C-alpha positions in Angstrom: -22.7 10.9 -59.8 -22.6 14.8 -59.7 -19.6 16.9 -58.6 -20.6 16.7 -55.0 -20.8 13.0 -55.0 -17.4 12.7 -56.7 -15.9 15.1 -54.2 -17.2 12.9 -51.3 -15.9 9.8 -53.0 -12.4 11.3 -53.3 -12.5 12.5 -49.7 -13.5 9.1 -48.5 -10.7 7.5 -50.4 -8.2 9.9 -48.9 -9.4 9.2 -45.4 -9.2 5.5 -45.9 -5.6 5.8 -47.2 -4.6 7.9 -44.2 -6.3 5.8 -41.5 -5.9 2.2 -42.8 -3.3 2.5 -45.6 -5.8 1.1 -48.1 -5.7 2.8 -51.5 -8.8 3.2 -53.5 -8.9 4.3 -57.1 -10.9 4.3 -60.4 -9.3 3.2 -63.7 -11.2 3.9 -66.9 -11.2 1.5 -69.8 -7.9 1.6 -71.6 -6.0 3.0 -68.6 -3.0 1.4 -67.0 -3.4 0.0 -63.5 -0.1 0.1 -61.7 0.7 -0.6 -58.1 4.1 -1.1 -56.4 5.1 -2.0 -52.8 8.4 -1.7 -50.9 10.9 -4.2 -49.8 9.5 -7.2 -47.9 5.9 -6.1 -48.8 3.3 -7.6 -51.1 0.1 -6.4 -52.6 -3.2 -7.5 -51.2 -6.3 -6.7 -53.3 -9.2 -5.9 -51.0 -12.0 -4.9 -53.3 -12.6 -4.9 -57.0 -15.7 -4.0 -59.1 -16.0 -3.7 -62.9 -18.9 -2.0 -64.7 -20.8 1.2 -64.5 -21.1 1.7 -60.7 -22.0 5.4 -60.9 -21.4 8.7 -62.6 -17.9 10.2 -62.3 -14.7 10.7 -64.2 -15.1 7.5 -66.3 -18.9 7.5 -66.8 -20.4 10.9 -67.5 -23.9 9.9 -68.7 -26.4 7.4 -67.4 -27.7 6.0 -70.7 -30.0 3.6 -68.8 -27.3 1.2 -67.7 -26.1 2.8 -64.5 -25.5 0.4 -61.6 -24.5 -2.7 -63.6 -21.2 -4.2 -62.3 -19.5 -7.5 -61.4 -17.1 -8.5 -58.6 -13.7 -9.1 -60.1 -11.7 -9.5 -56.9 -10.6 -13.1 -57.7 -9.2 -11.8 -61.0 -7.3 -9.1 -59.3 -6.0 -11.6 -56.7 -4.7 -13.8 -59.5 -3.1 -10.8 -61.2 -1.6 -8.9 -58.3 -2.2 -10.3 -54.8 1.0 -11.7 -53.2 3.3 -9.9 -55.6 5.5 -6.9 -54.9 4.3 -5.0 -57.9 1.6 -5.3 -60.5 0.5 -3.6 -63.7 -2.1 -4.2 -66.5 -4.3 -2.3 -68.9 -7.9 -2.1 -68.0 -9.6 -3.7 -71.0 -12.6 -5.9 -71.5 -10.2 -8.7 -72.5 -8.6 -8.4 -69.1 -11.8 -9.4 -67.4 -13.0 -12.1 -69.8 -16.7 -12.8 -69.6 -16.9 -10.2 -66.9 -18.9 -7.5 -68.8 -22.3 -7.2 -67.0 -23.4 -4.3 -69.2 -23.9 -3.5 -72.8 -20.9 -4.1 -75.0 -21.3 -0.6 -76.5 -20.9 1.2 -73.2 -17.7 2.3 -71.5 -16.9 0.5 -68.2 -14.3 1.2 -65.5 -12.5 -0.5 -62.6 -13.0 0.4 -59.0 -10.5 -1.2 -56.6 -9.0 -1.0 -53.1 -5.6 -2.5 -52.3 -2.8 -2.1 -49.7 0.8 -3.2 -49.2 1.3 -5.9 -46.5 4.6 -6.4 -44.8 5.7 -10.0 -44.9 8.6 -12.0 -43.4 11.8 -12.4 -45.3 12.5 -15.9 -46.3 16.2 -15.2 -46.5 16.3 -14.8 -42.7 14.5 -18.1 -42.4 17.0 -19.9 -44.6 19.9 -18.4 -42.7 18.6 -19.8 -39.4 18.1 -23.4 -40.6 14.5 -22.9 -41.6 13.6 -21.6 -38.2 11.3 -18.6 -38.0 11.3 -16.7 -34.8 8.1 -14.7 -34.2 8.9 -11.6 -32.3 6.2 -9.3 -33.6 2.6 -9.7 -32.4 1.4 -10.2 -36.0 3.4 -11.5 -39.0 2.6 -12.6 -42.5 4.2 -15.0 -44.9 3.3 -15.0 -48.6 3.7 -18.2 -50.8 4.6 -16.1 -53.8 7.3 -14.3 -51.7 8.7 -17.7 -50.7 8.8 -18.8 -54.3 10.4 -15.6 -55.4 13.2 -15.7 -52.8 13.9 -19.3 -53.9 15.7 -20.6 -50.8 12.7 -22.5 -49.4 11.3 -23.7 -52.8 12.9 -27.1 -53.7 11.3 -28.8 -56.7 9.8 -32.2 -55.9 10.4 -31.9 -52.1 8.3 -30.8 -49.2 9.7 -27.7 -47.4 9.3 -27.3 -43.6 9.6 -24.2 -41.6 9.8 -24.2 -37.8 7.8 -21.5 -36.1 9.0 -20.4 -32.6 7.6 -17.9 -30.2 8.8 -17.2 -26.6 8.1 -20.0 -24.1 4.8 -19.5 -22.5 3.2 -17.9 -25.6 0.8 -19.5 -28.2 0.7 -19.2 -32.0 -2.5 -18.5 -33.9 -2.4 -19.3 -37.7 -4.9 -17.9 -40.2 -5.0 -18.9 -43.9 -5.7 -16.1 -46.4 -6.7 -17.8 -49.6 -5.8 -15.5 -52.4 -7.2 -17.8 -55.1 -10.6 -18.3 -53.5 -13.6 -18.0 -55.8 -17.1 -17.7 -54.4 -18.6 -19.7 -57.2 -16.3 -22.7 -56.9 -17.2 -25.7 -54.7 -16.1 -25.3 -51.1 -13.8 -28.3 -51.2 -10.4 -28.5 -49.4 -7.4 -27.3 -51.4 -4.4 -28.7 -49.6 -1.7 -26.1 -49.1 0.3 -28.0 -46.5 0.4 -29.3 -42.9 0.9 -27.6 -39.5 1.9 -29.5 -36.3 2.3 -28.5 -32.7 5.7 -29.8 -31.7 4.7 -30.2 -28.0 1.4 -32.1 -28.3 2.0 -33.4 -31.9 -1.5 -32.1 -32.7 -1.7 -31.3 -36.5 -4.1 -30.1 -39.1 -4.2 -29.3 -42.8 -3.8 -25.9 -44.4 -7.1 -26.3 -46.2 -8.0 -23.6 -48.8 -11.2 -23.2 -50.8 -13.4 -22.5 -47.8 -13.2 -18.7 -47.7 -10.9 -15.8 -48.2 -9.8 -15.9 -44.5 -10.0 -19.1 -42.4 -8.6 -19.7 -38.9 -6.4 -22.9 -39.0 -5.1 -23.6 -35.5 -4.0 -22.3 -32.1 -1.0 -24.0 -30.7 -0.7 -25.4 -27.2 3.0 -24.5 -27.0 5.3 -21.9 -28.4 6.7 -24.0 -31.3 5.1 -25.4 -34.4 6.2 -27.0 -37.7 4.9 -25.8 -41.0 5.2 -28.0 -44.1 4.4 -26.8 -47.6 3.3 -29.2 -50.3 5.7 -29.8 -53.2 3.3 -28.0 -55.7 2.9 -24.8 -53.6 4.7 -22.9 -56.3 1.5 -22.8 -58.3 -0.6 -21.8 -55.3 -1.4 -18.3 -54.1 -2.0 -17.8 -50.4 -0.7 -16.1 -47.3 -0.4 -17.1 -43.7 -1.0 -14.8 -40.8 0.9 -15.6 -37.6 -0.4 -14.0 -34.4 1.2 -14.7 -31.0 -0.8 -14.4 -27.8 0.0 -14.5 -24.2 3.1 -13.3 -22.3 6.4 -15.1 -22.2 7.3 -17.2 -19.1 9.1 -15.2 -16.4 12.6 -16.5 -15.8 12.9 -17.9 -12.3 16.3 -17.3 -10.6 17.7 -19.5 -7.8 16.0 -19.0 -4.5 12.7 -17.8 -6.0 9.4 -19.3 -7.1 6.4 -18.4 -9.3 2.7 -19.2 -9.5 0.6 -18.4 -12.5 -3.2 -18.1 -12.4 -5.0 -16.9 -15.5 -3.3 -13.7 -16.8 -1.7 -13.0 -13.4 1.6 -14.3 -12.1 3.1 -14.1 -8.6 6.8 -14.3 -8.0 8.3 -14.7 -4.5 11.5 -15.6 -2.6 12.1 -18.9 -0.8 13.9 -17.3 2.1 11.5 -14.4 2.8 7.9 -13.3 2.3 8.8 -10.8 -0.5 6.6 -11.2 -3.5 5.8 -9.4 -6.8 2.6 -9.5 -8.8 2.4 -9.0 -12.6 -0.5 -9.0 -15.0 -0.3 -10.1 -18.7 -1.6 -7.4 -21.1 -1.6 -8.8 -24.7 2.0 -10.1 -25.1 3.8 -8.1 -22.3 3.8 -8.1 -18.5 2.6 -5.1 -16.6 4.2 -4.6 -13.3 7.7 -4.7 -11.6 9.8 -7.7 -10.9 12.6 -8.0 -8.5 15.1 -10.7 -7.5 15.9 -12.3 -4.2 19.5 -11.2 -4.0 20.9 -9.1 -1.1 21.0 -5.9 -3.2 17.5 -5.7 -4.8 16.8 -3.0 -7.4 13.7 -1.9 -9.3 13.2 -2.6 -13.0 10.1 -2.2 -15.2 8.7 -5.1 -17.2 7.5 -4.3 -20.7 7.5 -5.5 -24.3 7.4 -9.1 -23.2 10.8 -9.0 -21.6 11.4 -9.5 -17.9 14.1 -7.2 -16.4 15.6 -7.7 -13.0 15.4 -5.4 -10.0 13.6 -5.4 -6.6 11.7 -2.7 -4.7 11.8 -2.3 -0.9 9.4 -4.9 0.4 6.1 -3.5 1.4 5.8 -6.0 4.3 8.9 -4.4 6.0 7.3 -1.0 6.0 4.0 -2.5 7.3 5.9 -4.3 10.1 7.6 -1.0 11.2 4.4 0.9 11.1 2.7 -1.9 13.2 5.5 -1.8 15.8 5.3 1.9 16.2 1.5 1.8 16.5 1.7 -0.9 19.2 4.3 1.1 21.2 2.1 4.2 21.0 -0.9 2.3 22.2 1.1 0.8 25.1 2.3 4.3 26.1 -1.2 5.7 26.1 -2.5 2.8 28.2 0.4 3.1 30.7 -0.1 6.9 31.0 -3.8 6.4 31.5 -3.2 3.7 34.2 -0.7 5.9 36.0 -3.0 8.8 36.0 -5.9 6.7 37.3 -3.7 5.3 40.0 -2.4 8.7 41.2 -5.9 10.2 41.1 -7.3 7.3 43.2 -4.5 7.7 45.8 -5.1 11.5 45.9 -8.8 11.0 46.4 -8.2 8.4 49.1 -5.8 10.7 51.0 -8.1 13.7 50.8 -10.9 11.6 52.1 -8.9 10.2 55.0 -7.6 13.6 55.9 -11.1 15.1 55.9 -12.5 12.4 58.1 -9.7 12.3 60.6 -9.6 16.1 61.1 -13.4 16.2 61.4 -13.3 13.5 64.1 -10.4 15.2 65.9 -12.3 18.5 66.0 -15.4 16.9 67.5 -13.6 14.7 69.9 -11.6 17.6 71.5 -14.3 20.2 72.0 -14.5 21.5 75.6 -17.4 20.5 77.8 -20.7 22.3 77.3 -19.4 23.7 73.9 -22.0 24.3 71.2 -21.5 23.3 67.6 -21.7 25.8 64.8 -23.8 25.3 61.8 -20.8 24.6 59.6 -19.4 22.0 62.1 -22.8 20.3 62.3 -23.0 20.1 58.5 -19.5 18.7 58.3 -20.2 16.2 60.9 -23.4 15.1 59.1 -21.6 14.8 55.8 -18.7 12.7 57.1 -19.2 9.0 56.6 -16.3 8.2 59.1 -18.4 8.3 62.3 -22.0 9.4 62.6 -22.7 12.4 64.9 -24.3 11.3 68.2 -25.4 14.1 70.4 -25.2 12.9 74.0 -25.1 14.7 77.3 -21.8 16.5 77.8 -19.0 14.7 79.4 -16.5 15.8 82.0 -13.1 17.1 81.0 -11.4 13.9 82.0 -13.8 11.8 80.0 -13.3 13.9 76.9 -9.5 13.7 77.2 -9.6 9.9 77.6 -12.0 9.6 74.6 -9.8 11.8 72.4 -6.7 9.8 73.3 -8.5 6.5 72.7 -9.8 7.7 69.3 -6.4 8.9 68.1 -4.7 5.8 69.1 -7.2 3.2 68.1 -9.4 4.7 65.3 -9.4 2.9 61.9 -6.4 3.8 59.8 -4.4 5.1 62.8 -0.9 5.8 62.0 -1.6 6.5 58.3 0.1 9.6 56.8 -2.4 12.4 56.3 -1.8 15.5 54.3 -2.7 18.7 56.2 -3.1 22.3 55.4 -1.9 25.2 57.6 -5.3 25.8 58.9 -5.8 22.2 59.9 -2.4 22.1 61.5 -3.3 25.1 63.6 -6.5 23.5 64.7 -4.7 20.4 65.9 -2.1 22.5 67.7 -4.9 23.9 69.9 -6.0 20.5 71.2 -3.0 18.3 70.9 0.6 18.5 72.1 2.8 20.3 69.6 6.0 18.5 70.2 7.5 16.0 72.5 5.4 13.9 74.9 2.4 14.8 77.0 0.8 12.9 79.8 -2.9 12.3 79.7 -4.3 10.0 82.4 -0.9 8.4 82.9 -0.6 7.7 79.2 1.8 9.3 76.8 0.9 10.8 73.4 3.7 11.5 71.1 3.1 14.0 68.2 5.7 14.8 65.6 5.8 16.3 62.1 7.8 14.5 59.4 8.5 15.5 55.7 8.4 12.9 52.9 8.1 13.3 49.1 4.7 12.6 47.8 5.3 13.9 44.2 8.5 14.2 42.1 8.2 18.0 41.6 6.8 19.1 45.0 7.6 18.4 48.6 4.5 18.3 50.8 4.3 18.3 54.6 2.9 15.1 56.1 1.6 14.8 59.7 2.0 11.5 61.6 0.4 10.7 65.0 2.2 8.1 67.0 0.4 6.8 70.1 2.2 5.0 72.9 0.1 4.0 75.9 2.2 4.1 79.0 0.6 3.5 82.3 
C-alpha cells in the first residue's frame, strides 16, 4: 500500500468514527492494544483480521506474501467484547494457530470496535428485578450483569421482568459474543424468555449466528430468566420496543384503534380527535371532554391533555350562515319577480284601457291617424273593427257601456299627465254627468303603490241610474 492508499485508509477510518462511532486501527506485532469505554458502556468488537492485509505502517515490503490473513473476531470477542476495558500485546502467541503466513514475516492486527451503552443492573436490583424499558433500543450485557453482582447468584436461576408501556411490544435479539463460524450450529442455552400475558416462551439459543432474533412479545411485559451458569457465557441482549403506548381514556370519552391510527371522542358530543402512531410516539393533538378544553401536543410516547375548538361547531356556524344567505337571495329574487310581474300587468291594463277609451269616444265621421291605427292594431284588448260611423247618441251610449262593463272595470290604472288630459276631453272631470238618463261618476284618488314614491291612481266608478 503506497502513501495515497494509506491516506485513504486513515481518512476512511476517521469518517467511520465520526459517523458511526466505530473505531478502526492497526496494531503492529509487539504493540499494545488498549481500548476503554465509559460508565455503563461495554466494548463490542466488530471486525478483526490478523496477517499481511496490505502495505502500510506495519508492512513496508511485499516479499511475496501480501494478502494472507485470517479472521480473528472470535478471539477478540473472547478477549474484549462485553467488557468495559481491554488490553493485550499483539503477539503470535495471542492468536495461537492463527498465523496464515510465513513464520518469518511480520504480521499486524486490523480491528474495528465501538462502545455500546448498556443498562445498569444496579437500577434493576433496586426495583425488585424489574427493568422498565423507556428508550427505543436498550442493551444488556451478561458480563456487565456478572460484574455488578446483584443479579448473579451462584447455583440459582435469576429472573428479570421487562416492562414497556401498555400497548407496546418488546423485540428481543441475541448477540452471541462467543459464536464461532467453524463450530457446529447447535443451540447453546443462555436462558428462557416468556410473555407474561400469553405465557408464550422460547429459549435464548446461541450458537446459530452472531445476531439472532429471539421473540416479539404480544404484550408489554416479559420475564427473562438466565441459566445458573451464565457467568461463564458471553452474550448481549438487545431490547427494542415498538408501537405507541395506549392513550389514557378519561371518564366520558371513548377510543377506537385501527392499525397505526386511533380516534378518541366524547360520549356526550360529536367531538373527536385523530392520532397516528409514528414509531413509539403519537403524532397529533388530544383533548378531553371537560367543559374547559385546552390544546396540548402529543409527543415522545406521552399523551398530554387539552382540547381544541371543535371543528364541527365552526362547520355548523358556516352552514347556518350560508343557508341564511341563500334564503335571503331567493326571497329577494321572488320579491323582485313579483313586483316586476305586477308592474308589467298594470302597464298593460293601462295601455289597453286608454286605447279603448280613445277609440270609443271619437266624434262621428272622425278619421284615425296613423299612430292611432297602429296602436289599435297592436292592442290585444279589442280588435279594431271599422264600421260605418254611428250617431252621437250611439257613440255616447257605447262609450258608457264600455267603461261600465268592459273586462277589468273598476281596476286601478296608473295614468300619466298626457293620458289624464286625454280622458278629460271625453269624460266628465268631476262629479256626476248624465248620459242617456244614466249617471257616470269619475273621481281621482291617491294611494301608495311603492314605499318610496306616491303615484296618482285613476278610478272609474259607473252607476247606471235610469
